PASEBA-1860 file (N, C-alpha, C; in nm, 3 decimals):
! residues 315
1> VAIAGGTV> 0.120/-0.122/-0.023/0.034/0.007/-0.005/0.104/0.138/0.005 ~ 0.219/0.138/0.073/0.270/0.237/0.086/0.385/0.256/-0.056 ~ 0.366/0.164/-0.104/0.504/0.115/-0.238/0.347/0.248/-0.338 ~ 0.224/0.144/-0.317/0.152/0.214/-0.484/0.084/0.376/-0.395 ~ 0.072/0.395/-0.292/0.080/0.538/-0.294/0.180/0.640/-0.287 ~ 0.268/0.578/-0.251/0.396/0.731/-0.348/0.446/0.708/-0.434 ~ 0.396/0.620/-0.564/0.400/0.598/-0.672/0.320/0.714/-0.714 ~ 0.208/0.717/-0.700/0.127/0.794/-0.751/0.160/0.950/-0.687
9> IAEVAIWH> 0.173/0.929/-0.643/0.240/1.057/-0.553/0.327/1.111/-0.627 ~ 0.434/1.055/-0.692/0.559/1.064/-0.682/0.503/1.104/-0.888 ~ 0.439/1.033/-0.936/0.397/1.080/-1.033/0.290/1.170/-1.072 ~ 0.262/1.195/-0.961/0.181/1.349/-1.009/0.234/1.432/-0.988 ~ 0.392/1.433/-0.913/0.446/1.546/-0.916/0.519/1.560/-1.007 ~ 0.618/1.447/-1.086/0.693/1.469/-1.150/0.590/1.532/-1.284 ~ 0.453/1.478/-1.291/0.333/1.498/-1.457/0.346/1.686/-1.411 ~ 0.321/1.743/-1.289/0.344/1.868/-1.271/0.446/1.920/-1.324
17> AIDLTRRL> 0.557/1.902/-1.279/0.685/1.907/-1.310/0.681/1.965/-1.455 ~ 0.703/1.817/-1.566/0.669/1.884/-1.660/0.590/1.971/-1.733 ~ 0.454/1.982/-1.677/0.401/2.061/-1.744/0.380/2.222/-1.718 ~ 0.490/2.240/-1.607/0.548/2.398/-1.566/0.617/2.408/-1.656 ~ 0.719/2.286/-1.692/0.848/2.286/-1.775/0.805/2.330/-1.972 ~ 0.652/2.257/-1.975/0.637/2.340/-2.070/0.514/2.447/-2.127 ~ 0.506/2.485/-1.932/0.408/2.578/-2.001/0.548/2.715/-2.038 ~ 0.619/2.683/-1.937/0.754/2.794/-1.932/0.771/2.822/-2.054
25> RRALPSRF> 0.841/2.738/-2.149/0.923/2.714/-2.250/0.784/2.783/-2.383 ~ 0.665/2.809/-2.335/0.559/2.863/-2.470/0.506/2.996/-2.413 ~ 0.556/3.037/-2.315/0.510/3.184/-2.240/0.566/3.282/-2.261 ~ 0.520/3.396/-2.319/0.614/3.528/-2.330/0.693/3.520/-2.235 ~ 0.801/3.619/-2.284/0.915/3.644/-2.177/0.817/3.726/-2.043 ~ 0.887/3.706/-1.892/0.856/3.794/-1.854/0.940/3.806/-1.676 ~ 0.940/3.906/-1.632/1.047/3.941/-1.566/1.059/3.827/-1.472 ~ 0.930/3.856/-1.393/1.018/3.716/-1.333/0.866/3.575/-1.316
33> GRTVRFYV> 0.921/3.553/-1.468/0.923/3.412/-1.489/0.999/3.273/-1.449 ~ 1.127/3.340/-1.416/1.200/3.241/-1.353/1.152/3.163/-1.248 ~ 1.064/3.271/-1.152/1.044/3.214/-1.042/0.944/3.076/-1.054 ~ 0.849/3.038/-1.200/0.841/2.907/-1.210/0.954/2.800/-1.196 ~ 1.051/2.832/-1.209/1.145/2.748/-1.182/1.157/2.689/-1.074 ~ 1.126/2.763/-0.955/1.113/2.713/-0.851/1.038/2.593/-0.803 ~ 0.884/2.649/-0.866/0.845/2.494/-0.838/0.838/2.374/-0.944 ~ 0.952/2.406/-0.995/0.963/2.336/-1.089/1.061/2.226/-1.026
41> VAAALLPR> 1.155/2.298/-0.969/1.275/2.182/-0.910/1.192/2.155/-0.771 ~ 1.104/2.215/-0.724/1.056/2.155/-0.573/1.018/2.040/-0.597 ~ 0.902/1.989/-0.750/0.839/1.911/-0.753/0.926/1.822/-0.828 ~ 1.074/1.814/-0.862/1.054/1.750/-0.908/1.230/1.657/-0.779 ~ 1.213/1.724/-0.672/1.279/1.695/-0.511/1.150/1.558/-0.490 ~ 1.017/1.637/-0.472/0.980/1.541/-0.426/0.965/1.352/-0.433 ~ 0.953/1.344/-0.532/0.997/1.179/-0.571/1.078/1.143/-0.508 ~ 1.194/1.252/-0.495/1.301/1.155/-0.436/1.283/1.100/-0.246
49> GILMGVRR> 1.231/1.233/-0.201/1.146/1.241/-0.052/1.050/1.058/-0.033 ~ 0.969/1.120/-0.137/0.832/0.988/-0.129/0.952/0.886/-0.105 ~ 1.065/0.859/-0.171/1.104/0.732/-0.213/1.195/0.659/-0.130 ~ 1.189/0.798/-0.042/1.295/0.730/0.129/1.161/0.760/0.206 ~ 1.071/0.790/0.156/0.964/0.759/0.272/0.898/0.605/0.259 ~ 0.864/0.547/0.166/0.850/0.403/0.128/0.954/0.350/0.178 ~ 1.067/0.340/0.120/1.169/0.272/0.225/1.174/0.243/0.329 ~ 1.129/0.319/0.410/1.123/0.353/0.627/0.971/0.283/0.594
57> ATDDLPES> 0.925/0.244/0.559/0.805/0.125/0.554/0.802/0.039/0.582 ~ 0.945/-0.055/0.553/1.006/-0.164/0.533/1.047/-0.185/0.719 ~ 1.044/-0.312/0.758/1.035/-0.348/0.857/1.177/-0.397/0.912 ~ 1.282/-0.439/0.793/1.431/-0.488/0.756/1.510/-0.392/0.797 ~ 1.522/-0.262/0.874/1.623/-0.152/0.884/1.656/-0.160/1.027 ~ 1.763/-0.141/1.032/1.841/-0.141/1.174/1.833/0.054/1.234 ~ 1.794/0.040/1.299/1.725/0.135/1.396/1.838/0.276/1.358 ~ 1.965/0.300/1.358/2.043/0.362/1.269/1.981/0.395/1.123
65> RHAQLALA> 1.952/0.245/1.039/1.920/0.341/0.896/1.799/0.388/0.890 ~ 1.723/0.308/0.976/1.579/0.408/0.981/1.606/0.576/1.051 ~ 1.641/0.540/1.092/1.681/0.744/1.142/1.734/0.803/1.067 ~ 1.802/0.788/0.995/1.929/0.869/0.835/1.759/0.851/0.756 ~ 1.708/0.803/0.708/1.652/0.778/0.608/1.494/0.874/0.692 ~ 1.485/0.853/0.842/1.371/0.966/0.823/1.406/1.145/0.817 ~ 1.556/1.145/0.886/1.570/1.294/0.868/1.628/1.275/0.683 ~ 1.644/1.186/0.569/1.619/1.279/0.462/1.544/1.295/0.433
73> HVSINLLG> 1.398/1.203/0.434/1.310/1.154/0.399/1.209/1.325/0.425 ~ 1.241/1.389/0.568/1.146/1.490/0.611/1.259/1.572/0.537 ~ 1.400/1.612/0.549/1.449/1.688/0.471/1.409/1.754/0.382 ~ 1.390/1.671/0.263/1.380/1.686/0.114/1.256/1.746/0.126 ~ 1.165/1.645/0.193/0.982/1.730/0.197/1.038/1.797/0.178 ~ 1.071/1.892/0.332/1.014/2.000/0.387/1.095/2.105/0.349 ~ 1.237/2.097/0.338/1.327/2.180/0.259/1.328/2.177/0.129 ~ 1.290/2.115/0.082/1.291/2.114/-0.100/1.165/2.114/-0.156
81> WVGITVVG> 1.051/2.008/-0.124/0.869/2.047/-0.200/0.867/2.164/-0.140 ~ 0.819/2.182/-0.017/0.761/2.259/0.056/0.836/2.421/0.098 ~ 0.959/2.421/0.108/1.045/2.506/0.115/1.061/2.642/0.019 ~ 1.135/2.547/-0.115/1.189/2.603/-0.196/1.053/2.678/-0.243 ~ 0.967/2.610/-0.325/0.817/2.662/-0.319/0.759/2.747/-0.236 ~ 0.782/2.807/-0.167/0.731/2.927/-0.053/0.828/3.002/-0.090 ~ 0.956/2.982/-0.080/1.034/3.179/-0.112/1.032/3.160/-0.218 ~ 1.024/3.114/-0.383/0.982/3.120/-0.498/0.829/3.163/-0.506
89> YLVTLWPT> 0.744/3.171/-0.426/0.628/3.222/-0.439/0.646/3.420/-0.319 ~ 0.724/3.375/-0.222/0.714/3.503/-0.207/0.770/3.601/-0.243 ~ 0.885/3.573/-0.371/0.955/3.678/-0.437/0.866/3.838/-0.462 ~ 0.741/3.779/-0.536/0.636/3.832/-0.602/0.540/3.830/-0.466 ~ 0.465/3.778/-0.384/0.383/3.740/-0.303/0.438/3.911/-0.178 ~ 0.532/3.870/-0.129/0.544/3.963/-0.027/0.540/4.128/-0.037 ~ 0.607/4.169/-0.176/0.568/4.303/-0.209/0.467/4.338/-0.239 ~ 0.350/4.216/-0.319/0.221/4.296/-0.294/0.156/4.294/-0.169
97> MLHTQVAP> 0.226/4.222/-0.087/0.069/4.221/0.001/0.139/4.313/0.091 ~ 0.302/4.378/0.074/0.345/4.502/0.184/0.283/4.653/0.094 ~ 0.183/4.631/-0.072/0.172/4.728/-0.162/0.252/4.815/-0.149 ~ 0.396/4.751/-0.158/0.534/4.832/-0.248/0.610/4.811/-0.426 ~ 0.680/4.842/-0.455/0.735/4.733/-0.580/0.820/4.646/-0.495 ~ 0.864/4.581/-0.657/0.960/4.454/-0.594/1.067/4.547/-0.622 ~ 1.203/4.482/-0.501/1.292/4.509/-0.467/1.423/4.523/-0.652 ~ 1.519/4.581/-0.665/1.559/4.598/-0.846/1.640/4.438/-0.791
105> TAERAARR> 1.669/4.436/-0.676/1.755/4.284/-0.691/1.707/4.174/-0.704 ~ 1.585/4.218/-0.677/1.488/4.063/-0.680/1.541/3.947/-0.764 ~ 1.504/3.974/-0.865/1.528/3.922/-1.005/1.681/3.802/-0.984 ~ 1.776/3.939/-0.934/1.911/3.819/-0.958/1.912/3.725/-0.835 ~ 1.879/3.768/-0.689/1.880/3.679/-0.609/1.832/3.579/-0.621 ~ 1.683/3.571/-0.677/1.616/3.426/-0.742/1.658/3.369/-0.807 ~ 1.687/3.402/-0.850/1.818/3.303/-0.996/1.978/3.241/-0.926 ~ 1.992/3.365/-0.840/2.164/3.312/-0.804/2.122/3.210/-0.630
113> ALPVLAVS> 2.006/3.203/-0.563/1.952/3.163/-0.444/1.852/3.009/-0.509 ~ 1.862/2.971/-0.631/1.804/2.896/-0.655/1.881/2.715/-0.704 ~ 1.986/2.725/-0.755/2.077/2.633/-0.682/2.111/2.610/-0.547 ~ 2.137/2.715/-0.539/2.226/2.723/-0.340/2.134/2.616/-0.309 ~ 1.996/2.697/-0.282/1.907/2.614/-0.221/1.896/2.420/-0.289 ~ 1.858/2.438/-0.410/1.833/2.300/-0.466/1.956/2.174/-0.381 ~ 2.074/2.205/-0.460/2.215/2.158/-0.440/2.233/2.116/-0.241 ~ 2.200/2.213/-0.169/2.201/2.178/-0.030/2.107/2.136/0.062
121> VLVLTGGA> 1.988/2.108/-0.021/1.918/1.997/0.045/1.937/1.869/-0.037 ~ 2.055/1.870/-0.128/2.086/1.737/-0.222/2.168/1.668/-0.107 ~ 2.261/1.769/-0.029/2.371/1.787/-0.005/2.348/1.670/0.152 ~ 2.225/1.769/0.200/2.231/1.731/0.308/2.116/1.615/0.310 ~ 2.058/1.565/0.230/1.995/1.413/0.247/2.123/1.373/0.162 ~ 2.256/1.347/0.108/2.345/1.289/0.042/2.376/1.265/0.214 ~ 2.386/1.333/0.308/2.465/1.344/0.430/2.436/1.237/0.503 ~ 2.282/1.221/0.505/2.199/1.152/0.606/2.216/1.003/0.527
129> LLGSRPLA> 2.165/1.006/0.448/2.209/0.851/0.302/2.325/0.814/0.370 ~ 2.398/0.903/0.375/2.564/0.823/0.357/2.648/0.801/0.473 ~ 2.521/0.851/0.586/2.562/0.901/0.743/2.698/0.965/0.809 ~ 2.679/1.086/0.749/2.788/1.163/0.714/2.708/1.328/0.808 ~ 2.669/1.278/0.909/2.646/1.422/0.985/2.726/1.512/0.966 ~ 2.882/1.574/0.928/2.912/1.674/0.940/2.861/1.748/0.743 ~ 2.877/1.624/0.654/2.793/1.680/0.533/2.694/1.777/0.521 ~ 2.628/1.698/0.607/2.419/1.682/0.625/2.488/1.845/0.697
137> VVGVAGYL> 2.510/1.872/0.796/2.562/2.008/0.826/2.613/2.107/0.736 ~ 2.723/2.103/0.682/2.703/2.194/0.533/2.621/2.206/0.474 ~ 2.523/2.140/0.439/2.427/2.183/0.332/2.313/2.213/0.414 ~ 2.264/2.185/0.553/2.185/2.287/0.659/2.256/2.447/0.620 ~ 2.396/2.445/0.643/2.432/2.583/0.607/2.431/2.664/0.444 ~ 2.467/2.605/0.416/2.420/2.595/0.239/2.241/2.683/0.259 ~ 2.170/2.596/0.258/2.033/2.621/0.265/1.976/2.750/0.327 ~ 2.130/2.781/0.432/2.030/2.908/0.541/2.145/3.030/0.433
145> AGLCVIGA> 2.224/2.972/0.425/2.330/3.106/0.339/2.207/3.128/0.188 ~ 2.115/3.055/0.115/2.041/3.060/0.005/1.899/3.167/0.048 ~ 1.871/3.100/0.153/1.773/3.181/0.256/1.819/3.315/0.236 ~ 1.965/3.378/0.301/2.026/3.496/0.305/1.967/3.558/0.178 ~ 2.044/3.498/0.055/2.034/3.554/-0.054/1.944/3.636/-0.143 ~ 1.840/3.483/-0.079/1.678/3.535/-0.182/1.582/3.651/-0.051 ~ 1.679/3.613/0.120/1.614/3.727/0.166/1.614/3.884/0.195 ~ 1.706/3.865/0.135/1.760/3.997/0.101/1.675/4.110/0.104
153> PRFGEARR> 1.665/4.103/-0.032/1.539/4.201/-0.079/1.436/4.217/-0.014 ~ 1.381/4.122/0.072/1.255/4.060/0.103/1.260/4.177/0.207 ~ 1.366/4.192/0.303/1.459/4.300/0.382/1.405/4.415/0.348 ~ 1.472/4.461/0.247/1.471/4.588/0.185/1.317/4.624/0.168 ~ 1.243/4.547/0.116/1.086/4.555/0.066/1.030/4.591/0.187 ~ 1.021/4.517/0.362/0.988/4.532/0.463/1.016/4.726/0.478 ~ 1.165/4.689/0.481/1.249/4.801/0.530/1.161/4.945/0.472 ~ 1.156/4.907/0.317/1.068/5.045/0.290/0.937/5.030/0.327
161> RPPTTFAA> 0.859/4.940/0.334/0.719/4.938/0.347/0.692/4.810/0.496 ~ 0.705/4.900/0.596/0.674/4.775/0.732/0.571/4.695/0.730 ~ 0.509/4.568/0.750/0.446/4.508/0.713/0.346/4.567/0.848 ~ 0.221/4.593/0.887/0.157/4.645/0.939/0.032/4.546/0.968 ~ -0.012/4.426/0.847/-0.136/4.412/0.859/-0.148/4.245/0.882 ~ -0.244/4.153/0.930/-0.221/4.060/0.962/-0.154/3.964/0.921 ~ -0.186/3.950/0.786/-0.136/3.856/0.632/0.000/3.907/0.651 ~ 0.066/4.030/0.620/0.177/4.038/0.646/0.282/3.972/0.728
169> LSVLAAVA> 0.248/4.033/0.844/0.351/3.991/0.962/0.236/3.822/1.056 ~ 0.136/3.768/0.986/0.111/3.614/0.998/0.311/3.562/0.881 ~ 0.234/3.594/0.778/0.364/3.519/0.665/0.565/3.552/0.768 ~ 0.552/3.657/0.773/0.676/3.724/0.841/0.694/3.611/0.971 ~ 0.603/3.638/1.061/0.613/3.468/1.200/0.681/3.410/1.133 ~ 0.523/3.340/1.012/0.546/3.196/0.955/0.716/3.158/0.914 ~ 0.785/3.276/0.842/0.924/3.252/0.804/1.043/3.236/0.901 ~ 1.017/3.300/1.023/1.093/3.345/1.100/1.093/3.191/1.181
177> WFAGCIVA> 0.943/3.151/1.200/0.994/3.007/1.233/1.057/2.884/1.176 ~ 1.022/2.899/1.024/1.062/2.809/0.947/1.219/2.867/0.952 ~ 1.305/2.959/0.961/1.457/2.956/0.977/1.507/2.934/1.091 ~ 1.413/2.966/1.218/1.432/2.910/1.320/1.465/2.760/1.357 ~ 1.338/2.688/1.284/1.347/2.571/1.235/1.500/2.495/1.159 ~ 1.518/2.534/1.059/1.674/2.506/1.007/1.721/2.496/1.071 ~ 1.768/2.653/1.158/1.938/2.646/1.236/1.874/2.515/1.353 ~ 1.757/2.505/1.413/1.750/2.411/1.483/1.781/2.264/1.438
185> LGLILALS> 1.749/2.258/1.380/1.778/2.109/1.270/1.914/2.141/1.252 ~ 2.057/2.176/1.208/2.141/2.213/1.175/2.258/2.192/1.352 ~ 2.183/2.237/1.436/2.233/2.231/1.608/2.236/2.066/1.603 ~ 2.062/2.021/1.565/2.069/1.860/1.628/2.181/1.784/1.560 ~ 2.206/1.852/1.377/2.302/1.710/1.356/2.418/1.736/1.360 ~ 2.461/1.870/1.401/2.588/1.900/1.481/2.638/1.806/1.676 ~ 2.548/1.838/1.705/2.587/1.832/1.831/2.511/1.660/1.868 ~ 2.425/1.587/1.839/2.380/1.474/1.836/2.477/1.349/1.848
193> PNWEEAAE> 2.531/1.267/1.934/2.607/1.135/1.936/2.549/1.116/1.812 ~ 2.486/1.035/1.784/2.440/0.926/1.681/2.261/0.980/1.608 ~ 2.295/0.954/1.516/2.130/0.912/1.431/2.034/0.916/1.458 ~ 2.018/0.833/1.580/1.897/0.775/1.665/1.866/0.888/1.726 ~ 1.992/0.946/1.748/1.925/1.057/1.845/1.896/1.211/1.823 ~ 1.963/1.215/1.659/1.914/1.322/1.610/1.761/1.320/1.571 ~ 1.727/1.191/1.479/1.617/1.218/1.452/1.540/1.174/1.592 ~ 1.498/1.123/1.718/1.434/1.164/1.736/1.437/1.310/1.818
201> TADRLGLP> 1.530/1.344/1.823/1.531/1.538/1.860/1.444/1.615/1.785 ~ 1.482/1.560/1.643/1.424/1.648/1.553/1.282/1.622/1.524 ~ 1.252/1.540/1.607/1.066/1.532/1.581/1.035/1.595/1.654 ~ 1.050/1.688/1.729/0.990/1.834/1.815/0.972/1.895/1.685 ~ 1.103/2.000/1.617/1.044/2.054/1.556/0.925/1.996/1.418 ~ 0.826/1.933/1.455/0.720/1.903/1.355/0.642/1.996/1.410 ~ 0.631/2.081/1.550/0.494/2.132/1.585/0.534/2.290/1.499 ~ 0.670/2.341/1.551/0.672/2.422/1.490/0.645/2.458/1.313
209> LLLGFAAQ> 0.662/2.380/1.258/0.700/2.404/1.142/0.556/2.406/1.082 ~ 0.464/2.282/1.155/0.379/2.270/1.127/0.252/2.350/1.147 ~ 0.228/2.432/1.268/0.192/2.517/1.294/0.249/2.645/1.311 ~ 0.337/2.627/1.369/0.455/2.881/1.330/0.459/2.843/1.174 ~ 0.503/2.752/1.110/0.545/2.757/0.980/0.452/2.744/0.816 ~ 0.378/2.582/0.904/0.334/2.577/0.693/0.187/2.632/0.711 ~ 0.061/2.604/0.836/-0.013/2.674/0.894/-0.043/2.822/0.904 ~ 0.070/2.872/0.991/0.060/3.008/0.987/0.083/3.111/0.850
217> LLVGALSF> 0.167/3.027/0.727/0.185/3.076/0.635/0.037/3.121/0.586 ~ 0.018/2.979/0.572/-0.136/2.926/0.540/-0.275/3.068/0.501 ~ -0.261/3.059/0.670/-0.387/3.173/0.726/-0.314/3.323/0.636 ~ -0.196/3.332/0.686/-0.140/3.536/0.650/-0.137/3.508/0.527 ~ -0.102/3.388/0.408/-0.141/3.410/0.223/-0.327/3.409/0.206 ~ -0.391/3.346/0.290/-0.526/3.379/0.274/-0.621/3.462/0.350 ~ -0.544/3.507/0.467/-0.607/3.643/0.473/-0.592/3.804/0.389 ~ -0.462/3.786/0.305/-0.445/3.904/0.168/-0.504/3.831/0.049
225> LVPVVLGG> -0.549/3.691/0.042/-0.589/3.689/-0.148/-0.712/3.674/-0.058 ~ -0.789/3.652/0.030/-0.940/3.610/0.008/-0.993/3.768/-0.057 ~ -0.995/3.865/0.028/-1.022/4.016/-0.031/-1.002/4.009/-0.182 ~ -0.894/3.949/-0.211/-0.913/3.975/-0.330/-0.987/3.911/-0.440 ~ -1.005/3.779/-0.395/-1.134/3.707/-0.467/-1.248/3.714/-0.449 ~ -1.244/3.790/-0.349/-1.428/3.863/-0.287/-1.451/3.950/-0.403 ~ -1.337/4.040/-0.425/-1.346/4.123/-0.541/-1.466/4.240/-0.502 ~ -1.511/4.317/-0.554/-1.610/4.451/-0.471/-1.534/4.562/-0.541
233> GPSTARAT> -1.575/4.670/-0.478/-1.527/4.822/-0.481/-1.424/4.839/-0.421 ~ -1.350/4.899/-0.402/-1.256/4.983/-0.289/-1.340/4.964/-0.125 ~ -1.420/5.030/-0.103/-1.502/5.029/0.009/-1.510/4.905/0.040 ~ -1.582/4.783/-0.027/-1.586/4.654/0.004/-1.457/4.616/0.026 ~ -1.349/4.662/0.017/-1.206/4.536/0.003/-1.177/4.603/0.135 ~ -1.163/4.707/0.169/-1.179/4.798/0.308/-1.227/4.697/0.374 ~ -1.395/4.645/0.351/-1.421/4.625/0.475/-1.364/4.508/0.499 ~ -1.371/4.403/0.425/-1.337/4.325/0.380/-1.197/4.271/0.464
241> NRMLNRLM> -1.088/4.371/0.460/-1.004/4.367/0.512/-0.971/4.398/0.699 ~ -1.072/4.480/0.693/-1.091/4.487/0.794/-1.132/4.374/0.910 ~ -1.221/4.306/0.864/-1.287/4.169/0.908/-1.199/4.081/0.939 ~ -1.078/4.057/0.832/-0.960/3.955/0.825/-0.845/4.018/0.969 ~ -0.888/4.135/0.994/-0.761/4.198/1.057/-0.792/4.224/1.203 ~ -0.877/4.176/1.199/-0.929/4.196/1.391/-0.867/4.158/1.458 ~ -0.859/4.176/1.571/-0.796/4.138/1.678/-0.693/4.071/1.561 ~ -0.620/4.134/1.518/-0.433/4.091/1.485/-0.370/4.078/1.559
249> VPRLALLN> -0.336/4.226/1.657/-0.189/4.148/1.742/-0.234/4.040/1.812 ~ -0.343/4.053/1.958/-0.404/3.884/2.019/-0.362/3.803/1.961 ~ -0.393/3.767/1.812/-0.422/3.651/1.719/-0.269/3.616/1.742 ~ -0.199/3.656/1.663/-0.052/3.673/1.652/0.008/3.657/1.779 ~ -0.067/3.721/1.846/0.110/3.648/2.025/0.027/3.575/2.126 ~ -0.094/3.534/2.053/-0.142/3.417/2.125/-0.078/3.273/2.100 ~ -0.103/3.314/1.989/-0.083/3.188/1.890/0.094/3.186/1.851 ~ 0.228/3.273/1.884/0.354/3.255/1.896/0.399/3.258/1.992
257> VALVLALA> 0.335/3.298/2.147/0.383/3.283/2.239/0.329/3.086/2.302 ~ 0.177/3.101/2.246/0.171/2.919/2.281/0.242/2.842/2.206 ~ 0.323/2.920/2.080/0.423/2.722/2.041/0.533/2.739/2.110 ~ 0.588/2.894/2.142/0.751/2.847/2.194/0.681/2.819/2.360 ~ 0.609/2.800/2.419/0.565/2.720/2.550/0.523/2.609/2.529 ~ 0.478/2.557/2.412/0.417/2.396/2.344/0.585/2.325/2.312 ~ 0.680/2.431/2.286/0.817/2.323/2.313/0.892/2.370/2.433 ~ 0.867/2.360/2.539/0.966/2.393/2.642/0.996/2.245/2.717
265> PAPAPDGI> 1.107/2.261/2.724/1.163/2.138/2.764/1.092/2.041/2.835 ~ 1.141/1.932/2.841/1.121/1.830/2.932/1.065/1.848/3.083 ~ 1.122/1.888/3.178/1.109/1.902/3.256/0.968/2.016/3.280 ~ 0.967/2.065/3.209/0.817/2.148/3.175/0.671/2.044/3.183 ~ 0.534/2.063/3.257/0.488/1.971/3.266/0.393/1.928/3.165 ~ 0.394/1.847/3.105/0.283/1.777/2.991/0.196/1.900/2.955 ~ 0.083/1.903/3.067/-0.054/1.982/3.063/-0.016/2.128/3.004 ~ 0.126/2.174/3.060/0.139/2.286/3.028/0.141/2.256/2.808
273> RAVSTLIA> 0.222/2.179/2.757/0.241/2.186/2.674/0.095/2.155/2.635 ~ 0.012/2.075/2.621/-0.066/1.984/2.568/-0.168/2.152/2.516 ~ -0.223/2.200/2.679/-0.298/2.314/2.675/-0.202/2.407/2.534 ~ -0.086/2.465/2.579/-0.055/2.557/2.460/-0.086/2.513/2.264 ~ -0.020/2.364/2.292/-0.051/2.322/2.184/-0.175/2.390/2.110 ~ -0.327/2.345/2.202/-0.434/2.362/2.153/-0.537/2.471/2.156 ~ -0.410/2.581/2.280/-0.433/2.723/2.202/-0.395/2.745/2.121 ~ -0.232/2.743/1.995/-0.281/2.779/1.903/-0.285/2.732/1.767
281> GLTLAAFL> -0.369/2.608/1.819/-0.406/2.538/1.743/-0.627/2.642/1.722 ~ -0.613/2.696/1.812/-0.771/2.711/1.824/-0.765/2.833/1.787 ~ -0.592/2.941/1.787/-0.582/3.071/1.748/-0.605/3.078/1.586 ~ -0.553/2.968/1.524/-0.495/2.928/1.378/-0.664/2.896/1.397 ~ -0.806/2.878/1.420/-0.907/2.846/1.349/-1.016/2.907/1.368 ~ -1.004/3.060/1.461/-1.005/3.128/1.449/-1.096/3.219/1.289 ~ -0.956/3.214/1.212/-0.960/3.244/1.100/-1.068/3.172/0.979 ~ -1.149/3.092/1.035/-1.247/3.000/0.991/-1.393/3.128/1.010
289> PLVVGAVL> -1.424/3.159/1.102/-1.530/3.277/1.114/-1.493/3.395/1.051 ~ -1.374/3.449/1.073/-1.349/3.546/1.021/-1.374/3.585/0.828 ~ -1.379/3.463/0.810/-1.384/3.467/0.638/-1.477/3.462/0.605 ~ -1.582/3.381/0.664/-1.734/3.370/0.647/-1.756/3.520/0.669 ~ -1.734/3.611/0.810/-1.791/3.718/0.795/-1.752/3.822/0.671 ~ -1.634/3.847/0.633/-1.581/3.891/0.517/-1.650/3.850/0.344 ~ -1.727/3.678/0.385/-1.761/3.633/0.239/-1.919/3.732/0.257 ~ -1.976/3.761/0.397/-2.074/3.827/0.407/-2.104/3.986/0.373
297> IARRSGAE> -1.964/4.013/0.407/-1.979/4.131/0.429/-1.988/4.148/0.198 ~ -1.923/4.104/0.162/-1.890/4.094/-0.002/-2.046/4.079/-0.057 ~ -2.103/3.987/0.036/-2.186/3.946/-0.073/-2.290/4.065/-0.030 ~ -2.299/4.148/0.115/-2.420/4.257/0.110/-2.408/4.335/0.065 ~ -2.261/4.352/-0.021/-2.245/4.460/-0.119/-2.228/4.468/-0.260 ~ -2.278/4.322/-0.269/-2.330/4.275/-0.379/-2.251/4.249/-0.466 ~ -2.057/4.227/-0.427/-1.925/4.215/-0.511/-1.978/4.045/-0.535 ~ -1.881/4.075/-0.717/-1.890/3.935/-0.797/-1.730/3.876/-0.710
305> PSRPTQPS> -1.741/3.752/-0.722/-1.592/3.678/-0.659/-1.543/3.740/-0.793 ~ -1.415/3.743/-0.769/-1.298/3.795/-0.885/-1.274/3.612/-0.969 ~ -1.270/3.575/-1.092/-1.296/3.580/-1.184/-1.120/3.566/-1.244 ~ -1.036/3.446/-1.241/-0.922/3.434/-1.291/-0.902/3.437/-1.462 ~ -0.825/3.569/-1.502/-0.793/3.561/-1.617/-0.745/3.480/-1.709 ~ -0.733/3.377/-1.802/-0.624/3.321/-1.891/-0.512/3.366/-1.903 ~ -0.391/3.258/-1.875/-0.288/3.346/-1.801/-0.201/3.328/-1.929 ~ -0.122/3.466/-1.914/-0.056/3.468/-2.048/0.122/3.470/-2.071
313> TAS> 0.118/3.453/-1.946/0.254/3.460/-1.917/0.294/3.339/-1.858 ~ 0.468/3.310/-1.835/0.483/3.198/-1.713/0.430/3.232/-1.585 ~ 0.461/3.327/-1.528/0.396/3.438/-1.336/0.299/3.433/-1.338
END
């Protein structure tokens, strides 16, 4: 069953990468058309991560080998499939959220960062598969260097127009969690005495990656995109944005402080970690009634949902 499921997902990922490549070649030239290559590279990495996950499903592996495959599987899927997709998307989404111009160096930084990120993911997973923790640490360091290259223009855009909305601040917090988890992974690989302990310690990064990074990023992006899709005039857009920005500071503070408490070291009571995780989840779920409120506002104003036009370029 694991092999069958993994094969289907890998085939879809390959199909996705081929389709994007074909569309990119047919599209008219665009300044940020190159960012599509981030999605192609991410999709090309996913089947390798699936292969490692399927291999883990067997019961005949030594404990250390299972730990190595676990770290390689999670690294290539999270840093490759998810991470490279996200940083490529933020090249254009972040300045749009800030209502500012894209930094002049953004295109060059994206072009330079993509090979660094992709090679670093391969080095990290290769180090895990070969049982070389120093090589894996080099991969983590290279990935952080790639993030710095592509993140420098994003920092300049934020300095020029600081984030003030829930959407932008949520995405900023999510990226901070992502970078923090990568630093933590590098320290775990460098300081753990063996692969088993490294894999066990790295499991604790699952919560911040799931709630702090992935879920918070999704909520932030949707908080920006939902008013755009709902459409309507300027007054409707302001009203729907106000709805989605309600209790902005308490929501952000409660979520991220709760996540910090949920990561408290072992001496902390299990009840505190469990309650903190529940609070973080409920804070994220508060986005759903706000979306319903935004939809109702748009309907009362008679706004028609926006429909995407036929794409004419790769971007």
